[in-house]
C-alpha positions in Angstrom: -22.1 -27.1 17.3 -23.5 -24.6 19.7 -25.8 -21.8 18.7 -24.5 -18.4 19.7 -25.0 -14.8 19.0 -22.6 -13.9 16.1 -19.6 -11.7 17.0 -19.2 -10.7 13.3 -19.3 -6.9 13.0 -18.5 -6.3 16.7 -15.2 -4.9 18.0 -13.6 -8.2 19.1 -10.1 -7.6 20.5 -7.1 -8.7 18.5 -6.3 -12.4 19.1 -2.5 -11.8 19.0 -2.6 -8.5 21.0 -1.3 -10.0 24.2 1.5 -11.8 22.4 2.6 -8.6 20.8 2.6 -6.4 23.9 4.4 -9.1 26.0 7.0 -9.9 23.3 5.8 -13.4 22.7 5.1 -12.7 19.0 8.2 -13.5 17.0 9.1 -11.6 13.9 11.3 -12.7 11.0 14.6 -11.6 12.4 13.8 -13.0 15.9 14.0 -16.7 14.9 17.3 -18.0 16.1 18.2 -21.5 14.8 21.4 -23.0 16.3 24.5 -21.7 14.6 22.8 -18.7 13.2 24.9 -16.1 11.3 24.1 -12.5 10.4 24.3 -10.8 7.1 24.7 -7.2 6.1 24.4 -5.9 2.5 26.8 -3.7 0.5 24.9 -1.3 -1.7 26.3 0.3 -4.8 27.5 3.9 -4.5 27.2 4.7 -8.2 24.1 5.6 -10.1 24.7 3.4 -13.1 27.5 1.2 -14.3 29.1 -2.1 -13.4 31.3 -3.7 -10.8 34.9 -4.0 -11.9 36.2 -5.7 -8.8 35.4 -6.4 -5.1 38.2 -6.2 -2.6 37.0 -8.2 0.5 40.4 -8.7 2.1 40.0 -6.1 4.9 36.5 -7.4 5.6 37.6 -11.0 5.8 40.4 -10.0 8.2 37.9 -8.7 10.8 37.1 -11.0 13.8 33.8 -12.8 13.3 33.5 -12.3 9.5 32.8 -15.6 7.9 32.6 -14.7 4.2 31.8 -12.0 1.6 29.4 -13.0 -1.1 29.5 -11.5 -4.6 28.3 -12.3 -8.0 31.6 -14.0 -8.7 31.8 -16.5 -5.8 28.2 -17.7 -5.4 26.6 -20.7 -7.1 24.5 -19.9 -10.2 20.8 -19.4 -9.9 18.0 -19.1 -12.4 17.1 -15.5 -13.4 14.0 -14.3 -11.5 10.9 -13.3 -13.3 11.1 -10.1 -11.2 14.4 -8.4 -12.2 14.7 -6.7 -8.8 15.5 -10.1 -7.3 18.5 -10.8 -9.6 21.0 -9.6 -6.9 24.5 -11.0 -7.0 23.8 -12.5 -10.4 26.1 -10.4 -12.5 28.2 -7.2 -12.4 25.5 -4.8 -13.7 24.6 -1.8 -11.4 21.2 -0.5 -12.6 20.8 2.2 -9.9 22.4 3.5 -6.7 21.7 1.2 -3.8 21.7 -2.0 -5.8 23.2 -4.7 -3.7 26.7 -5.7 -5.0 28.0 -7.8 -2.0 26.8 -9.4 1.2 28.9 -9.9 4.3 28.1 -12.9 6.6 29.5 -13.0 10.1 29.0 -14.5 13.6 27.4 -11.3 15.0 25.4 -8.5 13.7 28.1 -6.0 14.6 30.8 -8.0 12.8 28.6 -8.2 9.7 28.1 -4.4 9.7 31.8 -3.7 10.2 32.6 -6.1 7.5 30.3 -4.4 5.0 31.9 -1.1 5.8 35.3 -2.6 5.1 34.5 -4.0 1.6 35.9 -1.9 -1.2 34.1 -2.1 -4.6 35.5 -0.6 -7.8 33.1 0.4 -10.5 33.0 1.4 -14.2 30.4 4.1 -14.4 28.1 5.2 -17.2 26.1 8.5 -17.6 22.9 8.5 -15.6 19.6 10.4 -15.4 17.3 10.4 -12.4 15.2 13.5 -13.0 11.6 13.3 -14.1 10.4 16.3 -16.1 7.2 16.9 -18.0 9.0 17.3 -21.3 11.5 14.4 -20.9 12.6 13.1 -24.3 12.2 9.5 -23.2 8.6 9.7 -22.1 6.2 7.2 -23.7 2.7 5.7 -23.3 2.9 2.1 -22.0 0.4 -0.5 -22.9 -0.8 -0.9 -19.3 -0.5 0.7 -16.0 -0.3 -1.2 -12.7 -3.1 -3.6 -12.1 -3.6 -4.3 -15.8 -5.4 -1.1 -16.4 -5.2 0.2 -20.0 -2.9 3.1 -20.1 -5.3 5.2 -22.2 -9.1 5.4 -22.1 -11.1 7.8 -24.1 -14.8 8.6 -24.5 -16.2 11.2 -26.8 -14.1 14.3 -27.7 -12.7 15.5 -24.4 -10.3 18.2 -25.8 -13.1 19.6 -28.0 -15.6 19.6 -25.2 -13.1 21.3 -22.9 -12.5 24.0 -25.4 -16.2 24.7 -25.7 -17.0 24.5 -22.0 -18.1 27.8 -20.4 -16.2 27.0 -17.2 -12.8 25.4 -17.2 -10.0 24.3 -14.9 -6.6 23.4 -16.3 -4.1 22.7 -13.6 -0.9 20.8 -12.9 -0.3 19.0 -9.6 2.9 17.3 -8.4 3.4 14.4 -5.9 7.0 13.6 -5.0 8.5 10.1 -4.4 7.2 8.6 -1.2 8.4 5.7 0.9 6.6 3.0 2.8 8.9 2.8 5.9 7.1 0.1 7.9 8.1 -0.1 11.6 9.7 -3.6 11.0 12.3 -3.4 8.3 12.4 -6.1 5.6 14.0 -9.2 7.2 14.4 -12.9 6.7 15.9 -15.9 8.5 16.8 -18.8 6.2 18.1 -22.3 6.8 18.7 -25.4 4.7 18.3 -28.9 6.0 18.5 -32.1 3.9 17.7 -30.0 0.8 14.7 -28.3 2.3 14.7 -24.5 2.6 12.9 -22.9 5.5 12.5 -19.1 5.6 10.9 -16.8 8.1 10.2 -13.7 6.1 8.7 -10.3 6.8 6.3 -10.5 3.8 2.7 -9.7 2.9 2.3 -13.1 1.3 4.5 -16.2 1.9 2.8 -18.2 -1.0 4.3 -15.7 -3.5 7.7 -15.8 -1.7 7.9 -19.6 -1.9 7.1 -19.5 -5.6 9.8 -17.0 -6.3 12.4 -18.9 -4.3 11.5 -22.2 -6.0 12.0 -20.6 -9.4 15.3 -18.9 -8.4 16.9 -21.9 -6.7 15.4 -24.6 -8.9 13.4 -26.4 -6.2 10.0 -27.9 -6.1 7.7 -25.8 -4.0 7.1 -28.6 -1.5 10.8 -28.4 -0.6 10.4 -24.8 0.6 8.5 -23.5 3.7 8.1 -19.8 4.1 6.5 -18.4 7.3 5.3 -14.9 8.0 3.9 -15.3 11.4 3.9 -11.7 12.5 4.7 -8.7 10.2 5.4 -5.2 11.5 3.7 -3.3 8.7 4.3 -3.3 4.9 2.0 -0.8 3.2 2.7 -2.5 -0.1 6.5 -2.7 0.2 6.3 -6.3 1.3 3.6 -7.2 -1.2 6.1 -8.9 -3.5 9.3 -10.9 -2.7 12.2 -8.5 -2.1 15.9 -9.0 -2.4 16.6 -9.6 1.3 14.8 -13.0 1.2 16.9 -14.1 -1.8 20.1 -13.0 -0.2 19.3 -14.7 3.1 18.6 -18.0 1.4 21.7 -17.6 -0.8 23.9 -16.9 2.2 22.5 -19.9 4.1 23.1 -22.2 1.2 26.6 -20.8 0.7 27.7 -21.1 4.3 25.7 -24.2 5.3 24.4 -22.3 8.4 21.2 -20.4 9.1 21.4 -16.7 8.2 19.4 -13.7 9.3 19.3 -10.6 7.2 17.5 -7.4 8.3 17.9 -4.6 5.9 19.2 -1.4 7.4 16.6 1.3 7.2 18.8 3.5 5.0 18.8 0.8 2.4 15.0 0.5 2.2 14.3 3.4 -0.3 16.4 1.8 -3.0 15.8 -1.9 -2.3 12.1 -2.5 -1.6 10.1 -0.2 -3.9 8.7 3.3 -3.5 5.8 5.4 -4.7 7.1 6.9 -7.9 6.7 10.7 -8.4 3.6 11.6 -10.4 3.2 14.8 -12.4 -0.5 15.4 -13.2 -2.4 17.6 -15.6 -6.2 17.7 -14.9 -8.6 19.6 -17.2 -12.3 19.9 -16.2 -14.9 21.5 -18.4 -18.3 22.3 -16.9 -21.5 24.3 -17.7 -22.4 27.3 -15.5 -24.4 25.0 -13.2 -21.4 22.9 -12.4 -22.3 19.9 -14.5 -19.2 18.3 -15.9 -18.9 18.2 -19.7 -15.3 16.9 -20.0 -12.8 15.2 -17.7 -9.1 14.9 -18.7 -6.4 13.5 -16.5 -2.8 12.8 -17.7 -0.4 11.3 -15.2 3.4 11.1 -15.9 5.6 9.0 -13.7 9.0 7.3 -13.7 10.1 3.7 -13.8 13.5 1.9 -13.6 15.5 0.7 -16.5 15.1 -3.0 -15.4 11.3 -3.2 -14.6 8.4 -1.2 -15.9 6.0 -0.1 -13.1 3.5 2.5 -14.0 1.5 4.1 -11.2 -2.2 4.0 -12.3 -2.9 7.5 -11.1 -5.4 8.5 -13.9 -7.6 5.5 -13.3 -9.7 7.0 -10.5 -10.9 9.7 -12.9 -12.6 6.8 -14.9 -14.7 6.0 -11.8 -15.6 9.1 -9.9 -17.8 11.6 -11.9 -20.1 11.4 -14.8 -19.3 13.4 -18.0 -20.1 12.7 -21.7 -16.4 13.2 -22.6 -13.4 11.8 -20.9 -9.7 11.2 -21.6 -7.3 9.5 -19.1 -3.7 8.8 -20.1 -0.6 7.4 -18.4 2.9 8.2 -19.5 6.2 7.0 -18.1 9.9 7.8 -18.3 12.5 5.1 -17.7 15.3 6.5 -15.5 18.4 5.2 -13.6 16.3 4.8 -10.5 15.3 2.0 -8.1 12.2 0.2 -9.3 9.0 1.8 -8.0 6.3 -0.5 -6.6 3.2 -0.5 -4.5 2.6 1.9 -1.7 -0.7 2.1 0.1 -3.5 2.8 -2.4 -1.2 2.9 -5.5 -2.7 5.0 -8.2 -5.7 6.1 -6.1 -3.7 8.1 -3.5 -1.8 10.4 -5.9 -4.5 10.4 -8.6 -7.3 11.4 -6.3 -5.1 14.2 -4.8 -5.0 15.7 -8.3 -8.6 15.1 -9.3 -10.1 16.2 -6.0 -7.9 19.3 -5.9 -9.2 20.2 -9.4 -12.8 19.6 -8.3 -12.2 22.1 -5.5 -10.9 24.6 -8.0 -14.0 24.0 -10.1 -16.3 24.5 -7.1 -14.6 27.9 -6.6 -15.0 28.8 -10.3 -18.7 27.9 -10.3 -19.5 29.3 -6.9 -20.9 26.0 -5.8 -20.3 24.4 -2.4 -17.6 21.7 -2.9 -19.8 19.0 -1.4 -22.7 20.0 -3.6 -20.5 19.9 -6.7 -19.6 16.3 -6.1 -23.2 15.4 -5.3 -24.3 17.1 -8.6 -21.9 15.0 -10.7 -22.4 11.6 -9.0 -23.1 9.1 -11.8 -25.6 6.3 -11.8 -23.3 3.8 -13.5 -19.5 3.6 -13.8 -18.5 6.2 -16.4 -15.7 4.3 -17.9 -17.3 0.9 -18.4 -21.0 1.7 -18.3 -21.5 -1.1 -15.8 -23.9 -0.6 -12.9 -22.3 -0.1 -9.5 -22.9 -3.0 -7.1 -23.4 -0.2 -4.6 -22.4 3.4 -4.5 -23.1 5.5 -1.5 -20.7 8.4 -2.1 -23.5 11.0 -1.7 -24.5 9.5 1.6 -20.8 9.6 2.8 -20.6 13.3 1.7 -23.9 14.2 3.4 -23.3 12.3 6.7 -19.6 13.3 6.8 -20.6 17.0 6.3 -23.2 16.7 9.1 -20.8 15.1 11.6 -17.9 17.5 10.7 -20.1 20.6 11.0 -19.6 21.7 7.3 -22.8 23.8 7.3 -21.0 26.3 9.6 -18.3 26.9 7.0 -18.0 30.4 5.6 -17.2 29.7 1.9 -15.0 32.8 1.6 -11.3 31.9 1.7 -8.8 33.7 4.0 -11.4 35.1 6.5 -10.9 33.0 9.6 -7.9 34.7 11.3 -6.5 34.6 14.8 -3.4 36.7 14.9 -0.9 35.1 12.5 -3.0 32.0 12.1 -5.5 31.4 9.3 -8.0 28.5 9.5 -9.8 26.7 6.7 -11.7 23.6 5.9 -11.7 21.3 2.9 -13.4 18.2 1.6 -12.4 15.4 -0.9 -14.0 12.2 -2.0 -12.4 8.8 -2.0 -12.7 5.6 -3.9 -11.0 2.2 -4.0 -11.8 -0.8 -6.1 -13.1 -4.1 -4.7 -10.4 -6.7 -5.4 -10.6 -10.4 -4.7 -8.3 -13.3 -5.6 -8.7 -17.1 -5.5 -8.1 -18.7 -2.2 -8.2 -22.1 -0.5 -9.0 -22.9 3.1 -9.9 -25.8 5.4 -12.0 -26.1 8.5 -11.8 -29.0 10.9 -14.2 -30.0 13.7 -12.2 -31.5 16.4 -13.3 -34.0 19.1 -14.2 -32.0 22.2 -16.1 -29.2 20.4 -13.2 -27.0 19.1 -12.6 -26.0 15.5 -9.4 -25.4 13.4 -9.3 -23.1 10.4 -6.3 -23.1 8.2 -5.5 -20.6 5.4 -2.2 -19.0 4.4 -3.4 -15.5 5.1 -0.9 -12.9 6.4 -1.6 -10.6 9.3 0.5 -7.4 8.7 -0.9 -5.7 11.7 -4.5 -5.4 10.5 -6.1 -8.1 12.7 -6.5 -10.8 10.0 -6.5 -13.6 12.6 -9.2 -12.0 14.6 -11.6 -11.2 11.6 -11.1 -14.7 10.1 -12.0 -16.2 13.5 -15.1 -14.1 13.5 -16.1 -15.2 10.0 -15.5 -18.8 10.9 -17.4 -18.7 14.1 -20.3 -17.0 12.4 -20.5 -19.6 9.6 -20.1 -22.5 12.1 -22.6 -21.0 14.6 -19.9 -21.5 17.3 -18.4 -19.3 20.0 -15.4 -17.4 18.8 -13.2 -18.9 21.6 -13.8 -22.4 20.2 -12.2 -21.5 16.9 -8.5 -21.6 16.4 -7.0 -19.9 13.3 -3.7 -20.9 11.7 -2.2 -18.5 9.1 1.1 -17.2 7.9 2.7 -20.5 6.6 3.2 -21.5 3.0 2.5 -25.2 4.0 -1.1 -24.1 4.7 -3.8 -23.9 2.0 -2.5 -21.3 -0.5 -3.9 -17.8 -0.3 -3.2 -14.4 -2.0 -1.2 -11.7 -0.4 -2.3 -9.1 2.1 -2.6 -6.2 -0.3 -5.0 -4.2 -2.5 -7.5 -4.2 0.4 -8.3 -7.7 -0.8 -7.1 -9.9 2.0 -10.2 -10.3 4.1 -12.5 -10.5 1.1 -10.4 -13.2 -0.5 -9.5 -15.3 2.6 -12.8 -14.7 4.3 -14.7 -16.0 1.3 -12.7 -19.3 1.4 -13.0 -19.6 5.2 -16.7 -18.9 5.1 -17.3 -21.6 2.4 -15.2 -24.2 4.2 -16.9 -23.5 7.5 -20.4 -23.5 5.9 -19.7 -26.8 4.3 -18.4 -28.2 7.5 -21.5 -27.0 9.4 -23.7 -28.7 6.9 -21.8 -32.0 7.4 -22.1 -31.6 11.1 -25.9 -30.9 11.0 -26.7 -34.6 11.7 -24.3 -34.7 14.7 -22.0 -37.4 13.2 -19.5 -39.1 15.4 -16.1 -37.4 14.8 -13.0 -39.5 14.0 -10.0 -38.9 16.2 -8.4 -36.6 13.7 -11.6 -34.6 13.3 -13.8 -33.9 10.3 -12.4 -31.5 7.7 -14.1 -29.5 4.9 -12.2 -27.7 2.1 -13.0 -24.7 0.0 -11.5 -23.3 -3.2 -12.9 -20.1 -4.5 -11.0 -20.0 -7.8 -14.0 -20.8 -10.0 -16.3 -18.3 -8.3 -13.8 -15.6 -8.3 -12.6 -16.0 -11.8 -16.2 -15.9 -13.1 -16.0 -12.2 -12.5 -19.0 -9.8 -12.0 -21.2 -7.8 -14.2 -21.0 -5.0 -11.6 -18.5 -2.2 -11.0 -17.5 -2.8 -7.4 -15.9 0.0 -5.4 -15.7 1.4 -1.9 -16.3 5.1 -1.5 -15.7 7.7 1.2 -15.5 11.4 2.0 -12.7 13.2 3.9 -13.1 16.4 5.7 -10.2 18.4 7.2 -9.7 21.6 9.1 -6.2 23.2 9.1 -4.4 26.1 10.8 -1.8 27.9 8.8 0.8 30.0 10.6 1.5 32.9 8.3 4.8 33.7 10.1 6.4 30.3 10.0 4.4 28.7 7.1 3.5 25.7 9.3 0.3 23.9 8.4 -1.3 21.8 11.1 -4.4 19.6 10.9 -6.8 20.7 13.6 -9.6 18.3 12.9 -10.2 15.5 10.5 -13.1 13.2 9.8 -13.7 10.4 7.3 -16.9 8.7 6.4 -16.9 5.5 4.4 -19.1 3.0 2.5 -17.0 -0.2 2.4 -19.5 -3.0 2.5 -20.1 -4.9 5.7 -17.8 -3.9 8.5 -16.6 -7.2 10.0 -14.8 -5.9 13.1 -15.6 -2.3 14.3 -12.5 -2.0 16.3 -10.0 -3.0 13.7 -11.9 -1.2 11.0 -11.7 2.1 12.8 -8.0 1.5 13.3 -7.5 0.9 9.6 -9.5 4.0 8.6 -7.7 6.2 11.0 -4.3 4.8 10.0 -5.0 5.6 6.4 -6.1 9.1 7.3 -2.9 9.7 9.3 -0.8 8.4 6.4 -2.7 10.8 4.1 -1.9 13.7 6.4 1.7 12.7 6.2 1.5 12.7 2.4 0.0 16.2 2.5 2.3 17.9 5.0 5.6 16.1 5.7 6.5 13.2 3.5 8.7 13.7 0.5 11.8 12.3 -1.1 14.2 13.8 -3.6 16.6 12.1 -6.1 20.0 13.7 -6.1 20.8 14.4 -9.8 24.5 14.2 -9.2 24.8 11.0 -7.1 21.6 9.4 -8.3 20.2 8.3 -5.0 17.4 9.3 -2.6 18.6 12.0 -0.3 16.0 11.2 2.4 17.0 7.7 3.4 16.0 7.4 7.1 13.4 8.6 9.5 15.5 11.6 10.5 15.2 13.0 7.0 12.0 11.4 5.8 9.3 12.8 8.1 6.4 10.5 8.8 3.8 12.0 11.0 4.1 11.2 14.7 1.6 11.6 17.6 2.6 15.3 18.0 1.6 16.0 14.4 -1.9 14.5 14.6 -4.9 15.7 16.6 -6.1 13.2 19.2 -9.5 11.6 18.9 -12.2 12.8 18.8 -10.6 15.6 16.8 -9.7 12.9 14.3 -12.3 10.3 13.8 -13.8 7.9 11.2 -17.3 6.5 10.7 -19.1 4.4 8.2 -22.4 3.4 6.6 -23.9 0.0 7.3 -23.7 -0.9 3.6 -25.3 -4.1 2.4 -24.0 -5.1 -1.0 -25.2 -8.5 -2.3 -22.8 -8.6 -5.3 -19.5 -9.0 -3.5 -18.7 -12.2 -1.6 -20.4 -14.2 1.1 -19.1 -12.0 3.9 -20.1 -8.8 2.2 -16.8 -6.9 2.8 -15.1 -4.5 0.4 -11.8 -4.0 2.1 -10.7 -1.0 4.2 -7.0 -0.9 4.4 -6.4 1.7 1.7 -9.5 3.9 1.2 -8.7 5.8 4.3 -5.6 7.5 2.7 -7.1 8.2 -0.8 -8.8 11.6 -0.3 -7.0 12.8 2.8 -4.2 14.7 1.1 -6.6 16.6 -1.2 -8.9 17.5 1.7 -5.9 19.0 3.6 -4.7 20.8 0.5 -8.2 22.2 -0.1 -8.4 23.3 3.5 -5.1 25.1 3.2 -6.5 27.0 0.2 -9.6 27.9 2.0 -7.5 29.1 4.9 -5.2 31.3 2.9 -6.8 32.0 -0.5 -3.7 30.6 -2.1 -3.9 27.4 -4.2 -1.1 24.9 -3.5 -0.5 22.3 -6.2 2.7 20.6 -5.1 3.0 18.2 -2.1 3.9 18.2 0.7 2.8 21.6 2.1 6.1 22.3 3.9 6.7 25.6 5.6 9.2 26.8 2.9 6.6 26.3 0.2 3.8 27.9 2.2 5.8 30.9 3.2 7.0 31.5 -0.3 3.4 31.2 -1.6 2.1 33.6 1.1 4.7 36.2 0.5 2.9 39.4 -0.3 -0.5 37.8 0.0 -1.3 37.9 3.7 
């Protein structure tokens, strides 16, 4: 080993950066085994029913079309534990967009033409895709996503609210949202001597291998799944999706490798979405702004085949102290595609509602919105009573306010006018839990002074390779360029997925332990065997032991917006986020993650929305022409948008001290923008996004 100054915490450039900009990095659909075929799915065009027949004659007559797969001509498979993977298993159509056939052809163009030529005949049944607050099928589930109890109550929240001198009782709506990663969901599958190899665009190939093994009745050691490079996921690639099952099925059926890249218009119905959430928040406070009661009820939808309940009321259990609290989740099963994870599930829509209500409470009490949050900052986690491992929300609010220039704010709404434009500023807090899962890793000292670290982590564009290399080099006391990192292959030591802001904490823990063990064995400078000296780590026992502490990251978002009273357009002029997320392991990639989340939060606030057509049962906004993600022209350039952080030392996390940063950047951004829009106009907006039509209608007769 060679003693060196640690690079951990510095802005080390991405290891794979050159490969990506030169095209050397290969994504799932770019692997081209000899004899490769292409597949194109056929989605159902009815909202609910069953397939009566499939007429594939016209498709099979087209040049280049090899076959058309349906539930009636493919070999049987075991039902998947996840019902969304049971494609081409039977004739049932649970929602519009469910895949009912798959065309396989010599070229991508032939596969697409073949899919358009397939004729499917259906028997339909009545459908319902509309979520309403008084829906007759609403119910309270046992759990929300993440294993959270659906209901948590302390004291007598309704009674305390009724008795409170100052009250806020408001409803907030968040529409369906879609992940839309730059790289669509894709897989290339091939079978050889009974071994299945799949290159998949996934946030975790260990989970994909397990699902394929169960569906196809194989031992896991007969399957290899790689996810070498992934062009974004935002949660939609966090679980196995139908495309990987279809690619493997088509490859087995034809005896040739098959690539399937889902058309973007199929993604909203096939790979999950953020379900709509209808919120009611009731806050009761004394005249000084001290919270007496917090109530948050979140209603969402789920599909008929799989229950997924967005845990949107959970953040209210964490954020502010009050002697009385009630948080409830309700759900309605509809004939819709199964919702799933989208960046900061639960926290993003839940904190929009809670932080908007806190802004309304600040207005009612006459308190500064920052000071109201500081005033109600609890010493321990309100829901569990456990002490926080660290909680620096107040510091984030204070430092964020200082850097943003909050003290210059005139608290009166609607007073900053320049012609037709009104300007306002808003603030919102953010939180995200510290999550960590068991992981294994190995570290090998090689003859010649190099090191090899192996762990089945997945880099979805966040810089996982780079940060894991930094962690390894730090634990080994070696230069970073002497450490090679292998990730993204299910044949490597198993690791959890890249999701829940838990990747680096989980993988980094195992990598640190393996490297620290190896460093100890090398302390006596032993002679290395030709294959090198390897140390292993498995964090399962330590992780599953749990913690007596409530562990969360916190942050504060600030936004300045301009509202055009003629057109109704709302634009973010400035934005700043300040975060307390443990030890920042790479300043460059951390800033990128924080800013990326903030941009996604701005999209949630101003442009992103989806609607379910009640007549046809599908999402109306199915591509990037109709579903408006923010682009560079929508976002102010740095330094007008910027992120900063505290140097937070938390000894109760993991050996590397990180909390995870991928999601907290989005959590409070939409509320900060909405609160700024209210400050600009004096009008309270409670339904996202703040599109010009909504804003103009709300401003009519007001300004």
